[in-house]
C-alpha positions as CSV (number, residue, x, y, z in Angstrom):
1,X,-0.6,15.8,21.7
2,X,-3.0,13.0,20.7
3,X,-3.9,12.3,17.0
4,X,-6.3,9.6,16.7
5,X,-6.6,7.1,13.6
6,X,-3.6,9.2,11.7
7,X,-0.4,7.6,10.2
8,X,2.1,10.2,9.3
9,X,5.3,8.8,7.6
10,X,8.5,10.8,7.8
11,X,10.7,10.5,4.3
12,X,13.8,11.7,3.0
13,X,14.2,12.8,-0.3
14,X,16.3,9.9,-0.7
15,X,13.1,7.5,0.0
16,X,14.4,6.2,3.1
17,X,11.8,6.7,6.1
18,X,13.1,7.9,9.2
19,X,10.0,6.9,11.3
20,X,6.2,7.4,11.9
21,X,3.8,8.9,14.4
22,X,1.2,6.3,14.5
23,X,-2.1,6.7,16.8
24,X,-5.4,4.8,17.3
25,X,-7.6,4.0,20.1
26,X,-5.5,0.6,20.5
27,X,-2.2,2.1,20.2
28,X,0.4,4.0,21.7
29,X,0.4,7.8,21.6
30,X,3.6,7.8,19.6
31,X,5.9,4.7,17.8
32,X,8.8,5.2,15.8
33,X,10.4,2.6,13.9
34,X,14.0,3.7,13.3
35,X,15.6,4.5,9.8
36,X,18.4,1.0,10.5
37,X,15.4,-1.4,10.4
38,X,13.4,0.3,7.8
39,X,16.2,0.4,5.6
40,X,16.8,-3.5,6.2
41,X,13.0,-4.0,5.5
42,X,13.3,-2.1,2.0
43,X,15.8,-4.7,1.0
44,X,13.5,-7.6,1.4
45,X,10.1,-6.8,0.7
46,X,7.2,-7.3,1.9
47,X,7.8,-6.1,5.6
48,X,5.1,-5.2,8.0
49,X,6.2,-2.1,9.8
50,X,3.0,-1.8,12.0
51,X,-0.4,-2.9,12.5
52,X,-2.8,-1.2,15.1
53,X,-6.3,-0.8,15.6
54,X,-7.7,0.3,11.5
55,X,-4.8,0.0,9.8
56,X,-1.7,-1.6,8.4
57,X,1.6,-0.4,7.1
58,X,3.7,-2.4,4.9
59,X,6.5,-2.2,2.4
60,X,6.1,-3.6,-0.7
61,X,7.7,-4.4,-4.0
62,X,6.4,-5.7,-7.3
63,X,8.5,-7.0,-10.4
64,X,5.4,-8.0,-12.5
65,X,1.8,-7.5,-12.9
66,X,-0.1,-9.1,-10.4
67,X,-3.6,-10.0,-9.7
68,X,-6.3,-7.6,-9.2
69,X,-7.6,-7.0,-5.9
70,X,-10.8,-5.8,-4.0
71,X,-11.2,-5.2,-0.3
72,X,-14.5,-4.9,0.9
73,X,-13.2,-2.9,4.2
74,X,-9.6,-1.6,3.4
75,X,-8.7,1.8,1.7
76,X,-4.8,1.7,0.4
77,X,-2.7,5.0,0.7
78,X,0.3,4.4,-1.3
79,X,3.5,6.0,-1.1
80,X,5.6,5.0,-4.5
81,X,9.3,4.8,-2.9
82,X,11.2,3.7,-6.2
83,X,10.3,2.4,-9.1
84,X,7.4,2.9,-11.7
85,X,4.4,1.0,-12.9
86,X,0.8,0.8,-14.5
87,X,-1.8,0.7,-11.8
88,X,-5.4,-0.2,-13.1
89,X,-8.4,0.7,-10.8
90,X,-12.4,0.6,-11.4
91,X,-13.8,-1.6,-14.3
92,X,-15.1,-5.0,-13.5
93,X,-13.0,-8.2,-12.5
94,X,-13.9,-11.2,-14.6
95,X,-13.4,-15.0,-13.1
96,X,-13.5,-13.0,-9.6
97,X,-12.9,-15.3,-6.6
98,X,-13.4,-14.5,-2.9
99,X,-9.9,-15.5,-1.3
100,X,-11.2,-14.5,2.2
101,X,-13.6,-13.0,3.7
102,X,-14.1,-9.1,2.3
103,X,-11.3,-9.9,-0.5
104,X,-11.3,-10.9,-3.9
105,X,-8.9,-11.7,-6.7
106,X,-9.0,-11.8,-10.4
107,X,-6.4,-12.1,-13.1
108,X,-7.6,-9.1,-14.9
109,X,-9.5,-5.7,-14.6
110,X,-11.8,-5.2,-17.3
111,X,-12.7,-1.6,-18.6
112,X,-10.8,-0.2,-15.9
113,X,-8.6,3.1,-16.0
114,X,-4.7,2.9,-16.5
115,X,-2.7,5.0,-14.5
116,X,1.0,5.7,-14.5
117,X,2.5,5.9,-11.0
118,X,6.2,6.6,-10.2
119,X,8.6,7.1,-7.6
120,X,7.5,9.8,-5.3
121,X,3.6,9.8,-6.2
122,X,1.0,9.4,-3.4
123,X,-2.4,7.9,-4.4
124,X,-5.5,6.3,-2.6
125,X,-7.4,3.3,-3.5
126,X,-10.7,3.6,-1.7
127,X,-12.3,0.6,-0.2
128,X,-14.5,-1.9,-2.9
129,X,-12.7,-0.1,-5.8
130,X,-11.0,-3.1,-7.8
131,X,-7.4,-2.4,-8.3
132,X,-4.4,-4.0,-10.5
133,X,-0.7,-3.7,-10.6
134,X,-1.1,-4.5,-14.7
135,X,2.6,-3.8,-15.6
136,X,5.7,-3.0,-13.6
137,X,8.8,-1.1,-15.2
138,X,11.4,-3.3,-13.8
139,X,10.5,-2.8,-10.1
140,X,8.2,-1.1,-8.1
141,X,8.6,-0.4,-4.2
142,X,6.1,1.2,-2.0
143,X,4.3,2.0,1.3
144,X,1.1,1.1,1.7
145,X,-0.6,2.2,4.9
146,X,-4.1,0.0,4.6
147,X,-6.9,1.9,6.9
148,X,-10.1,-0.2,7.7
């Protein structure tokens, strides 16, 4: 079976990934990251699980508010493994700076919409949409798939 440009995470109820199926024109038809290495990576994020073609799969953890982000080409698909946070999207980015080609950062977002996210939530942040983890309740750990 050939699935082009798709990423599917297989997740246990406890939030430990069994692995994932990954396919793109530059990747093998099937790839697997066994549970043991993923479990180890969950202990010390950030960690990159895999990068092929037009996507990048990472594990991230935040313990405090970060900086607002804007990606010209990347759409972020997020699965919250553990914890909770407030994610602000949209609005404008005061004092914005280009950090690299197609990437912008700002200390905050003005006029955005605050969303409460928590364990088990899945969300997408389209490319060119400002987004900001504006508050974190203790810590939040999540998988993010960046699709270009």
